[in-house]
N, C-alpha and C positions, 0 to 999 in steps of 0.2 A: 503459415505467414502468405500474405498474396503479393505473387510479382504483381510490379505493377505493366510490365511488357504484356501482363496475361490480358490486361485493362482495356488494350488499345490496339486496335490491330494496326499494325504499323502499312501495312499494303493497303489501306483505305485510304484512298483519296478523299473522301468526304469529311474527314477528319481536319482537314485544312484544304482548302480550296489554295492550290500554289497562284493563278489568276489574279486572282480577287484578293491576294494579300499588298497589302500598304505597308512596307515598313515604315513609312512615317507616322503611321495613325500613333503609335507608340511614344513617341519622340517627348510631347507633352504633355501626356497622359498622367496626373498630377499622381495618380492611387499609384500608379506603375513604380515613380519616383519614390514614393513615401516608402512601398513594398522592400527596394534596392537599400534603402537606407537601413532599414530592419534588418535586411539580410546579412549586411556589411557588418552591422552594431552587432549582431547574435554572431557572426563566426568570430570577430577579434573577443569576444565574452568570451567561447569556448577554446580558442587558441590562451588567453592568460590562466581560465581554470586548468588548460590541462599541464601548462606550467607548473601553476602552482603545485598540483599534485605530485609530477613526476619530482619536486624539491623537495615532497614530502617522507619520501619514501623512503626506507632506510639502507644503508649499502650492508651487503650479503658482508656476514661472517668467516672469514676463510678458517676451513676444517683440515685436519693433517695434523703431521709431525709439529706440536708447539700448538696447535689447535685443536687437538684430537675429535675423532669423530663419534658422536657419542649418539647413546638413547633412550628411550624412554624406559625401558624397562627390557632387562634379561632375564629369559625362563631358564629352567632345567628340564624342560621339556625338548626335546631335538625338534628340529624343523618351524617352531614357534618363529615368525615372523616378526622380525626387530623392527620400531619404526625410528628413524632417524630425528635428532634435532640437533640443535648446537649452542654449543656453551662456550663462554671464555675461557682462560685456563684459569685456574683457582691458587690463588696466592699460598703461602705455607704460614696460618698466623695461628696454629694449636703449640709452635714454639718445642714440641716433645723429638725425640730423640729413641733410637732403637738402643736394647738394651747390647752393651756393651762384649755380651758373649755371643752374639750370634758369629759365626763365621765370618773368615774374609771375605768370601765369597759375595755372603750379601752384604756385608758393611760397605761393600763398594759403590751398592746402589744405595744407602745411607738418606743422602738427600735426596735421592728420586722419590722414595719410599716416606719422607717426610713430606715430601708436596704430593702425593697422589693419596695418602690419608686424609690431609688436608681439604682434597678435593671431595671426600667421603662424604667425610666426618667420620672415621673412624679411628681407632688405635693405631699408632704405625706398627707397636708391637705385637697388633694382629696381623699386620700386612707382615711383618719380619718373620712371623711366623709362619705363617701359608709359602712363602718363597724358600724359607731354609727346607721347609720338608717337600715341597710340589719340586722344587730344581735346584735349591743349593746355589740361586742366583745367575745360573746359565741361561742365556736370554735363546738359545739355539734349542733348548730342552724337548723332546717329541718321547713321549711314552707309548708303551703298545697300543695300546687303548685307543691313540690318535690325538690327544692333551698337547697343548704346545706354549712354548714361552716359557717368562719367568712364573707364571701362576698357574702354568699347565692348563689353559682354557679348551673348553671340546670344540670344536671347528664353528660347531651350529649355534655359536652365542655370537658370532660376529658376522656383519653382512657383508656382500658379494667382493665388494671395492676394497673392504680392511687388508693393513698386512697382519697377519696373524701374531707375527715373530716380532712387529714393531714394539717396543718395550714400552709407550705410552700407552699403546694400541688394546695390549694384552693385559699391561696394571689394570685398565678403565675397564674390562670385561670381567676381567678376575673381581676386582673390589665391587664393583656393579653387583656382580651375586654375590657375594659375603653379606652385602647392605640390603637384601631380598631374604638372604635368611635368617639375618639380625632381625628384619621386620616380622617375619614367618614364627621368629622363634621369641617376642618379646624380648628382644635385646639380651637374649643368654648365646653369649658366645662362644660357651662350649660346647653347645647345639648347633651352632651354628657352624663350629669346624668339622661336625660330624655331616652338617649337609652339606657344607663346602665340596666333602668328599662322596658321599654317597645320596647327593639332594633330598628334597623335600621326606623323601619316602623315612629315611634316618633323622632330619631335624623334629619331624612327625612323628617319629615312632619310637620303641621301644629297644636299649642297646643289645639287647638277648637275642630278637630279633633280624641286628645289623649285621652285613657279611663281616668274615673277619676280617679284612684288608681296611673297612671304615672302622671297624675297633680299635686296630692298629691307630691307625689315623687321628682319631679320637682321645689314645693315652697320650700318643707323644703330643699333639698341639696342647694339650690340657697342662703337659706338664711343663713342656717349654714356655707357654703363654704365662702361667703361674710364676714362674721363676722370673718371669723378664716386668710383672707388675710389681713383685715383692720387689725389686732393684737391686735381685743378687748378681753379682761380679760374676758369677759361673753357674752353670745349668748340669746337674749329674744326668737331666733327663735327655737336654740334646746330646750330650756324650755319649749315651745308650743308647739314641738314635744313630750315632754316626757309627758305631761299633756295630750296631746291628743289621750296618748295609747302606747306611745312608753317605760313609765316606767314598765311596767311590764316586758318589754323583758328584761330590764336591770337589775332587780331582778333577772333573770333564771341566765342570763350572771351572778352575782356575786356570786350565790351561786355556779357557775358551775366553777367558778374560784378562789374561797374559798375567796373570799374578805368581 
């Protein structure tokens, strides 16, 4: 862009001869008077237009606890950048409750599970099944691999300014990943459970090639969820999971929650 100052030599006295300049010669110039009026009108139009534009701009929606920071997608691949967007908190519309046999530590979060599930349009029993196996309702749970919180979400799923242990944020990241698995598997919840533990290699692969941990996770989750879906008042699979090593984790969760 050309700078106006580059087109005029401000030190050249020939541009305006001071001795020959008569201020009065412009006073009654009709052309100049019209120009002044046009400039004034244009300024007023610009001021009014600017005001209307400012009024039309929507206010920012707050984010944080109660307006959880969100993303367009969460990938199972480490290091992928998460894009942010803002959504309003969803209302609980499905009216579904979790099965009665989930342990007291998970029942502690029943209302939140219903709310989180409604936000993601997933079955609350699926969310409760994942929480049961992952943390037994302990919001401060941290695994050896570094997974954190109620839904044991790996750190690379979060943005740099998020509190990974915040229940709302942790639930959003965990359930958002479950939704991605459901899309990937065409709505197959059992394969999505496997993918929640083992990533896309599990949800899109062969059971025989899964790691032992993913195979066990798949069997536990599939059995617990099937019992919940059937409306059973108890779950032999859940009891077997507790006996196989889940019990101590639930005791830690109970202490954390003051139960």
